[in-house]
C-alpha positions as CSV (number, residue, x, y, z in Angstrom):
1,M,-21.2,8.3,-7.2
2,T,-20.9,11.9,-5.5
3,I,-20.0,11.8,-1.6
4,Y,-20.3,15.4,0.4
5,V,-17.3,15.0,2.8
6,R,-16.8,16.6,5.7
7,D,-13.6,17.7,7.3
8,D,-13.8,18.8,10.8
9,V,-13.5,15.0,11.9
10,E,-9.9,13.0,14.1
11,F,-9.3,9.8,13.5
12,V,-6.2,9.9,14.5
13,K,-4.3,12.2,17.0
14,Q,-2.6,15.3,15.8
15,Y,1.1,14.8,17.0
16,P,2.6,12.6,15.8
17,K,5.5,10.8,18.1
18,K,8.8,11.2,15.7
19,Y,11.4,9.0,14.7
20,P,14.4,10.2,13.2
21,Q,14.8,7.6,10.6
22,R,15.7,8.9,7.0
23,T,13.9,7.4,4.3
24,T,14.8,7.6,0.6
25,I,12.6,7.4,-2.2
26,Q,14.0,5.7,-5.5
27,H,11.0,6.4,-8.0
28,P,9.1,9.8,-8.1
29,Q,6.1,7.9,-8.4
30,L,6.2,4.6,-6.5
31,R,5.8,5.7,-2.8
32,D,4.9,2.4,-0.8
33,L,8.3,1.5,1.5
34,I,7.1,1.6,4.4
35,A,5.8,-1.6,6.3
36,C,4.9,-3.3,9.1
37,P,3.6,-7.1,9.5
38,K,4.6,-8.0,12.7
39,S,4.2,-5.2,16.0
40,R,3.1,-2.0,16.2
41,N,6.5,-1.3,17.8
42,E,8.4,-2.0,14.9
43,F,8.6,-1.1,11.7
44,Y,10.4,-1.8,7.7
45,F,12.0,1.1,6.2
46,V,14.1,1.9,3.2
47,H,17.3,4.0,3.0
48,Q,19.7,4.4,-0.3
49,N,20.4,0.1,-0.2
50,N,19.4,-0.8,2.8
51,V,15.8,-2.0,4.6
52,F,15.8,-1.4,8.1
53,G,14.0,-2.8,11.2
54,Y,13.3,0.1,13.5
55,E,12.2,-1.0,17.3
56,T,9.9,1.9,18.3
57,E,10.1,0.9,22.0
58,T,14.2,1.1,22.3
59,K,14.5,3.3,19.9
60,Q,17.4,0.9,18.4
61,A,17.7,0.3,14.0
62,S,19.2,-2.5,12.5
63,H,19.6,-4.3,9.5
64,V,17.0,-6.2,7.2
65,L,18.5,-6.3,3.9
66,K,21.9,-4.8,3.8
67,D,24.4,-3.2,1.0
68,L,21.9,-4.3,-1.6
69,T,23.7,-3.8,-5.5
70,F,20.4,-2.0,-5.8
71,S,18.5,0.4,-4.2
72,P,15.1,-0.8,-3.4
73,T,11.8,1.0,-5.9
74,S,9.2,-1.7,-3.8
75,L,8.8,-3.0,-0.4
76,T,6.1,-5.6,0.9
77,T,5.5,-7.3,3.8
78,G,3.5,-10.8,3.6
79,C,3.0,-14.4,4.8
80,G,6.7,-13.9,7.2
81,Y,8.7,-12.9,3.9
82,L,9.9,-9.2,3.4
83,A,10.6,-8.8,-0.3
84,A,12.6,-5.6,-2.2
85,G,12.2,-5.4,-5.7
86,G,14.4,-3.1,-8.2
87,P,15.0,-0.6,-10.9
88,R,16.4,-3.4,-13.1
89,S,14.1,-6.4,-11.9
90,Q,16.2,-7.2,-9.3
91,L,14.9,-9.2,-6.4
92,M,15.4,-9.9,-3.0
93,V,13.7,-11.8,-0.8
94,R,13.9,-12.7,3.1
95,Q,12.3,-14.5,5.7
96,L,11.8,-12.8,8.6
97,S,11.7,-15.5,11.2
98,T,15.1,-17.1,10.3
99,S,18.4,-15.9,8.4
100,W,16.9,-17.7,4.7
101,F,16.8,-14.9,2.0
102,A,17.1,-15.3,-1.8
103,Q,18.0,-13.0,-4.2
104,T,17.6,-13.4,-7.9
105,T,16.7,-10.8,-11.1
106,V,13.0,-11.9,-12.8
107,G,13.6,-10.0,-15.8
108,G,12.2,-7.4,-17.4
109,S,12.7,-3.3,-16.2
110,I,11.4,-1.8,-12.4
111,N,10.0,-4.1,-10.3
112,N,7.1,-1.4,-9.3
113,A,5.1,-3.3,-6.7
114,L,5.1,-6.4,-4.5
115,C,2.6,-8.3,-3.4
116,I,2.4,-11.0,-1.2
117,S,-0.5,-13.8,-0.8
118,S,-1.5,-17.1,0.0
119,H,-3.9,-19.6,-1.7
120,L,-5.0,-23.4,-0.1
121,G,-2.0,-23.0,2.7
122,S,1.3,-22.2,-0.3
123,T,2.7,-18.9,-0.3
124,R,2.8,-16.6,-3.4
125,L,5.1,-13.7,-4.3
126,L,3.7,-11.2,-7.4
127,I,6.1,-8.8,-9.2
128,C,4.5,-5.9,-11.4
129,N,6.6,-4.7,-13.2
130,N,7.1,-2.3,-15.8
131,D,7.4,-5.6,-19.1
132,E,3.7,-4.9,-19.0
133,T,3.7,-8.3,-16.7
134,I,2.5,-9.7,-13.5
135,K,4.8,-12.5,-12.3
136,V,3.7,-15.3,-9.9
137,Y,6.2,-16.6,-7.9
138,S,5.9,-19.2,-4.9
139,L,7.8,-19.0,-1.4
140,P,10.2,-19.4,-0.6
141,G,10.8,-21.8,-3.2
142,L,11.2,-18.6,-6.1
143,Q,9.7,-20.9,-8.9
144,R,8.1,-19.1,-11.4
145,L,3.8,-20.1,-11.6
146,T,2.7,-17.8,-14.7
147,S,3.1,-15.0,-15.7
148,L,0.1,-12.5,-16.2
149,S,0.0,-10.1,-19.3
150,L,-1.7,-6.5,-19.4
151,P,-2.0,-3.9,-22.3
152,T,0.1,-1.5,-19.9
153,P,2.7,-1.3,-17.8
154,V,1.8,-2.6,-14.1
155,N,2.6,0.0,-11.1
156,Y,0.7,-2.3,-8.1
157,A,-1.3,-5.1,-8.1
158,S,-3.8,-6.3,-4.3
159,V,-4.8,-9.5,-3.4
160,S,-7.8,-9.8,-1.5
161,P,-7.8,-11.1,2.2
162,D,-10.1,-14.1,1.4
163,G,-7.4,-14.4,-1.6
164,R,-10.5,-14.8,-4.4
165,K,-9.6,-11.4,-6.1
166,M,-6.8,-9.3,-7.5
167,V,-7.0,-5.6,-8.9
168,A,-4.2,-4.4,-11.1
169,V,-3.8,-1.0,-11.9
170,G,-1.1,0.8,-14.4
171,D,0.0,3.2,-16.3
172,T,-3.6,4.0,-18.0
173,N,-6.7,4.8,-16.5
174,A,-7.7,1.1,-16.7
175,V,-8.6,-1.4,-13.3
176,Y,-8.1,-4.9,-13.8
177,L,-10.4,-7.0,-11.8
178,F,-8.9,-10.9,-11.9
179,D,-10.7,-14.0,-10.0
180,I,-8.4,-16.6,-8.3
181,S,-9.4,-20.2,-8.8
182,A,-9.3,-23.0,-6.3
183,S,-6.1,-24.1,-8.8
184,G,-4.8,-20.8,-8.3
185,G,-5.5,-19.4,-11.7
186,Y,-5.9,-16.0,-12.2
187,Q,-8.5,-14.6,-15.0
188,Q,-9.7,-11.5,-15.7
189,I,-13.4,-11.4,-15.4
190,A,-13.8,-7.1,-15.8
191,T,-12.0,-3.6,-16.8
192,W,-13.3,-1.3,-15.2
193,T,-11.8,3.0,-15.0
194,A,-10.5,5.0,-12.8
195,T,-10.6,9.0,-13.4
196,S,-8.4,9.8,-16.8
197,D,-4.8,9.6,-15.4
198,A,-2.6,6.8,-14.6
199,C,-2.9,4.3,-11.2
200,F,-0.2,4.3,-8.9
201,S,-1.5,2.3,-6.3
202,C,-5.0,0.2,-4.8
203,S,-5.9,-1.4,-2.0
204,W,-9.0,-4.2,-0.2
205,N,-10.4,-3.5,2.8
206,Q,-10.6,-6.5,5.2
207,T,-13.5,-8.6,4.5
208,S,-12.6,-8.8,0.9
209,E,-16.2,-6.6,-0.4
210,K,-14.3,-3.2,-1.4
211,F,-11.4,-2.0,-3.0
212,A,-9.5,1.3,-3.9
213,V,-7.7,2.9,-6.4
214,A,-5.3,5.8,-6.2
215,S,-4.8,8.0,-9.3
216,Q,-1.9,10.1,-10.8
217,D,-4.2,13.4,-11.0
218,G,-5.3,13.1,-7.3
219,S,-8.3,10.9,-6.7
220,V,-9.0,8.0,-5.0
221,C,-11.8,6.0,-6.4
222,V,-13.9,3.1,-4.4
223,W,-15.7,0.0,-6.0
224,D,-18.3,-2.4,-4.4
225,I,-17.2,-5.7,-6.5
226,R,-20.9,-6.3,-6.7
227,S,-21.3,-3.0,-9.2
228,S,-18.7,-1.3,-11.3
229,E,-20.4,1.6,-10.6
230,K,-17.9,3.7,-8.3
231,L,-19.2,3.9,-4.9
232,A,-17.0,6.8,-4.3
233,K,-14.7,9.3,-5.7
234,L,-12.1,11.0,-2.9
235,T,-9.2,13.3,-4.0
236,T,-6.7,14.6,-2.0
237,R,-6.2,18.5,0.0
238,Q,-3.9,19.4,-2.9
239,Y,-5.7,18.0,-5.7
240,P,-5.4,19.0,-8.9
241,H,-1.5,19.2,-9.0
242,T,0.5,17.6,-8.8
243,K,1.7,17.9,-5.4
244,G,-1.2,16.2,-4.4
245,A,-1.2,13.1,-6.9
246,A,-2.3,10.1,-4.5
247,R,0.6,8.5,-4.4
248,C,-0.6,4.9,-1.7
249,V,-3.7,4.0,-0.8
250,K,-4.4,1.6,1.6
251,F,-7.6,0.3,4.0
252,S,-7.1,-0.4,7.9
253,P,-6.5,-4.3,7.8
254,S,-8.2,-5.7,10.8
255,G,-10.8,-4.9,13.8
256,S,-13.6,-2.4,14.1
257,I,-11.4,0.7,12.9
258,D,-12.9,0.8,9.4
259,L,-10.1,3.5,7.8
260,L,-9.1,3.9,3.9
261,M,-5.3,6.0,4.7
262,Y,-3.9,7.9,1.3
263,S,-0.9,9.7,1.5
264,E,-0.2,12.8,-1.4
265,H,3.4,13.4,-3.6
266,V,4.2,15.8,-0.5
267,S,3.2,17.0,2.7
268,Y,0.0,15.5,3.3
269,I,-1.9,12.5,4.0
270,N,-6.0,11.8,4.6
271,L,-8.2,8.8,6.6
272,V,-11.4,8.6,5.6
273,D,-14.4,6.8,7.6
274,A,-14.4,3.8,5.1
275,R,-17.9,2.5,6.8
276,T,-19.7,6.1,5.0
277,F,-17.0,7.4,3.0
278,N,-18.5,10.9,3.8
279,E,-16.1,12.0,7.1
280,R,-12.5,12.6,5.9
281,Q,-8.9,14.1,8.4
282,T,-7.0,15.5,6.3
283,L,-3.1,15.6,8.1
284,R,0.0,17.9,6.9
285,V,3.1,16.2,7.3
286,A,5.6,18.1,6.9
287,S,7.0,20.7,8.4
288,P,5.4,24.3,8.4
289,G,6.6,26.1,5.9
290,F,8.1,23.7,3.0
291,D,7.5,20.1,1.5
292,Q,8.5,16.6,2.4
293,H,8.2,14.2,0.2
294,I,6.2,10.8,1.5
295,S,8.0,7.6,1.0
296,G,5.1,5.8,2.5
297,V,2.3,4.8,4.4
298,T,0.9,1.7,7.5
299,Y,-0.7,0.3,9.2
300,T,0.2,-1.9,12.1
301,P,-1.5,-5.1,12.6
302,D,-4.3,-4.3,14.9
303,S,-4.9,-0.6,12.7
304,K,-4.5,1.0,16.2
305,T,-1.2,3.2,14.9
306,I,0.0,4.4,11.5
307,F,3.4,5.3,10.1
308,V,4.0,7.5,7.8
309,G,7.7,7.4,6.5
310,L,9.5,11.4,5.6
311,E,12.8,12.0,4.2
312,N,14.2,12.7,7.4
313,A,12.2,11.1,9.7
314,V,9.2,8.4,10.5
315,L,5.9,9.5,12.2
316,E,3.4,7.6,14.4
317,Y,-0.1,9.2,14.6
318,G,-2.9,6.8,17.2
319,V,-5.9,6.1,16.0
320,D,-8.6,7.4,18.5
321,T,-9.9,4.2,18.4
322,M,-12.9,4.3,20.5
323,S,-14.5,7.0,18.1
324,R,-13.7,4.5,16.0
325,R,-15.6,1.5,17.8
326,C,-19.1,4.0,18.1
327,F,-21.2,3.3,15.7
328,P,-24.8,5.1,14.8
329,E,-27.4,4.3,16.7
330,G,-29.4,1.0,15.2
331,S,-26.8,-0.2,13.2
332,I,-25.7,-3.4,13.3
333,I,-22.2,-4.3,13.6
């Protein structure tokens, strides 16, 4: 579906707060290394072989995972846990409310991405590996429940908020859609096509009705699960150049904010109206005059703030919540 996008909008305030925390990227295409699971005043990020937490009010950083035996290529949070994956299948999991942690290797190659989800009161960790599998573990027991095989190295997987669907992407333009049964099984129900290049990130909206996929060529495709036809195809500011590769895509997780955010390989992030997909704000997050790599983007749990990880700082942008709560005349909330 062709969407004509307006760019003269402002979803977030132009001038961010800047926190002097260095973030590091271990793989040029894996850029989801910042998270904000609990409070809008705290975020987690990767620096070399450590994961730090940073309190924005006190401006204090503290170790969450210290002196790991690997430099994380992937990071995720959810259900009270934080997990980090490494380039040789290493895995470290910590429960954020206690001192419990566990470290292991899961086999295979690079842990490209991690996803924590809940299912009927239990918690699961999904590990996307370069060995063409998604390995599913229980938490906190770290028992392997199943392993899903795909015909490509798996770069990312995302479980819908209602726990009933999963989408996975990898080193091709294929998009794999799964049903998750009441018993916890995963059944592939469709294979759709994104664009012409590999895919590196995917995300569900909060109602579990739509999902988005970010591709190496700088495209972001959006589907409604009721149709195999794309609902929208968006592009980055620097499309189709390598600098404009779409690295990380995320829907706002809560409230009436309804934004879709995606980062580029360097310097820019984009925010799109996730109700209509016809309005976009592009933000240059790099300093004038040179490019900066982006290590990840994330929303706060209330969707009112976004954090952007750069090599030499983390930026905080405030969402214009008043404008996002305004709906066109005659619309139904």
